[in-house]
C-alpha positions in Angstrom: 170.2 145.4 -67.4 169.3 148.6 -69.4 168.1 147.3 -72.7 164.7 145.8 -72.9 164.5 142.2 -73.9 161.6 140.9 -76.0 160.4 137.4 -74.9 158.2 134.9 -76.5 156.7 132.0 -74.5 155.9 128.7 -76.3 154.1 126.1 -74.1 150.8 124.3 -74.3 150.0 124.7 -70.6 148.2 127.9 -69.9 148.7 127.7 -66.2 152.5 127.4 -66.6 152.5 130.2 -69.1 150.7 132.4 -66.7 153.1 131.5 -63.9 156.1 132.2 -66.3 154.7 135.7 -67.1 154.4 136.5 -63.4 158.0 135.6 -62.8 159.1 137.7 -66.0 157.0 140.5 -64.8 159.5 140.9 -61.9 162.3 141.3 -64.3 161.8 145.0 -65.2 163.9 144.7 -68.5 161.9 142.0 -70.1 158.7 142.3 -72.2 156.5 139.4 -73.2 155.6 140.0 -76.8 153.6 137.0 -77.3 152.6 133.5 -75.8 151.7 130.4 -77.8 150.2 127.0 -77.2 152.2 125.4 -80.0 155.0 125.9 -82.5 152.7 126.6 -85.4 151.3 129.7 -83.8 154.8 130.9 -82.8 156.1 130.5 -86.3 153.3 132.8 -87.5 154.5 135.5 -85.1 158.0 135.6 -86.9 156.6 137.1 -90.0 155.8 140.3 -88.0 158.0 140.3 -84.9 161.1 138.5 -83.8 161.8 138.2 -80.1 165.2 138.4 -78.6 164.7 135.3 -76.4 162.2 132.3 -77.0 161.2 130.1 -74.0 160.3 127.0 -75.8 158.5 123.8 -74.4 159.6 120.6 -75.9 156.4 118.5 -76.0 153.5 120.3 -77.5 150.7 119.5 -79.9 150.7 120.3 -83.7 154.4 121.1 -83.8 156.7 120.1 -80.9 159.5 122.2 -79.6 162.2 120.4 -81.6 160.6 121.0 -85.0 159.6 124.4 -84.0 163.2 125.4 -83.0 164.6 124.0 -86.3 162.1 125.9 -88.5 162.5 129.1 -86.4 166.3 129.0 -86.6 166.3 128.1 -90.3 164.3 131.3 -90.7 166.2 133.5 -88.3 169.6 132.0 -87.5 170.4 134.6 -84.8 167.3 133.6 -82.9 168.1 132.5 -79.2 165.9 129.7 -77.9 166.0 128.5 -74.3 164.3 124.9 -73.9 161.9 124.4 -71.0 162.1 120.7 -69.9 161.0 118.3 -67.2 163.2 115.9 -65.3 161.9 113.0 -67.4 162.7 114.3 -70.8 166.3 113.2 -71.2 165.5 111.5 -74.5 164.7 115.1 -76.1 167.8 117.0 -74.8 170.2 115.9 -77.4 167.6 116.6 -80.1 167.0 120.2 -78.9 170.8 120.9 -78.7 171.0 119.6 -82.4 168.1 121.8 -83.3 170.2 124.9 -82.0 169.0 125.9 -78.6 171.2 128.1 -76.5 170.2 126.8 -73.0 167.9 124.7 -70.9 165.8 125.3 -67.9 164.0 122.9 -65.7 160.2 124.0 -65.4 160.3 124.4 -61.6 162.0 127.8 -62.2 162.7 130.6 -59.8 163.2 134.3 -60.6 167.0 134.3 -59.9 167.6 131.2 -62.3 165.3 132.7 -65.0 167.0 136.0 -64.7 170.5 134.5 -65.0 169.5 132.3 -68.0 168.1 135.1 -70.0 170.8 137.5 -69.4 173.6 134.8 -70.1 171.9 133.8 -73.4 171.0 137.3 -74.4 174.7 138.3 -74.0 175.9 135.5 -76.2 176.5 132.7 -73.7 174.8 129.4 -73.1 173.0 128.3 -69.9 172.2 124.9 -68.4 170.0 124.4 -65.4 172.3 122.6 -62.8 170.0 119.6 -62.9 170.9 119.1 -66.6 174.5 118.4 -65.9 173.2 115.0 -64.5 172.1 114.2 -68.1 175.7 114.7 -69.5 177.2 112.7 -66.5 175.0 109.8 -67.5 176.0 110.2 -71.1 179.7 110.0 -70.2 179.1 106.6 -68.4 177.0 105.1 -71.1 178.5 102.6 -73.4 178.9 104.2 -76.9 179.9 101.6 -79.6 180.5 104.3 -82.1 182.6 106.4 -79.8 185.7 107.9 -81.4 188.6 109.4 -79.8 188.4 113.0 -78.8 190.2 115.4 -81.2 193.6 117.0 -80.2 193.0 120.6 -79.0 195.6 123.4 -78.4 196.0 124.8 -74.8 194.1 127.9 -75.8 191.2 126.0 -77.3 191.0 124.0 -74.0 191.0 127.3 -72.1 188.2 128.7 -74.3 186.2 125.4 -74.2 186.3 125.4 -70.4 185.1 129.0 -70.1 182.3 128.2 -72.6 181.3 125.4 -70.3 181.0 127.9 -67.4 178.4 129.8 -69.5 180.5 132.9 -70.3 179.8 135.1 -73.3 182.4 135.7 -76.1 183.1 139.2 -74.6 183.6 137.7 -71.0 186.0 135.1 -72.5 187.8 137.7 -74.4 188.3 140.0 -71.2 189.4 137.1 -69.2 192.1 136.0 -71.8 192.9 139.6 -72.8 192.1 138.7 -76.4 189.7 140.3 -78.9 186.1 139.1 -79.1 186.9 138.4 -82.8 189.6 136.2 -81.8 187.4 134.2 -79.5 184.8 133.8 -82.3 187.6 132.5 -84.5 188.7 129.9 -82.0 185.0 128.8 -81.5 184.6 128.3 -85.1 187.7 126.2 -85.2 186.4 124.1 -82.3 183.2 123.5 -84.1 185.0 122.5 -87.2 187.4 120.1 -85.4 184.8 118.4 -83.4 182.1 118.3 -86.1 179.6 120.0 -83.9 176.8 122.2 -85.3 176.5 124.7 -82.5 177.9 125.7 -79.0 175.6 123.4 -76.9 176.4 120.6 -79.1 180.1 121.5 -78.5 179.6 121.4 -74.8 177.9 118.0 -75.1 180.9 116.7 -76.8 183.3 118.2 -74.5 181.6 116.8 -71.4 181.2 113.4 -72.9 184.9 113.3 -73.7 185.9 114.8 -70.4 187.5 117.8 -71.9 186.0 120.2 -69.4 185.3 120.3 -65.7 181.8 120.8 -64.7 
């Protein structure tokens, strides 16, 4: 990757931040422009410098990751946030999706996974750690008294939805389907409108729950 990617780390555990910086240091295209122990500190950074990617813990003092993500994206809608989560934080995943994150990483991360996640999200895609698919599988099997029938989608919309689920960016989807990137954006906008979802990860949650994609 030729272009330098500016990274901010928001996590209240100094040892974890240091470990993450060591891994990021092995990715030559990344530059850590700030590390913060809570969301309030991070929000202050945005007045002077906006990172390309934010690696955001969920449970933190002062302002947690959910509220921080909501505030940051309200200020800068193009901000790309990847949530850092533990195995026991299922109850927060949907809240982070609704807040607007672009991906999820389990905290026992390795260089290869971090590299793939950053590049995928930076290039406009979404990234889930494989372990997070267990969360959506559980959601499918839960009883949902308020569940409604899945909306009717066109063949093309289903194709695009499947490719989104595979973590592909708009450009990659456009290349595969021999369409323009603008056309893909239009289809994604229609999908969000039809399903009532606020963002792409929320759309993925909807698609998996309603068995519209294969994961």
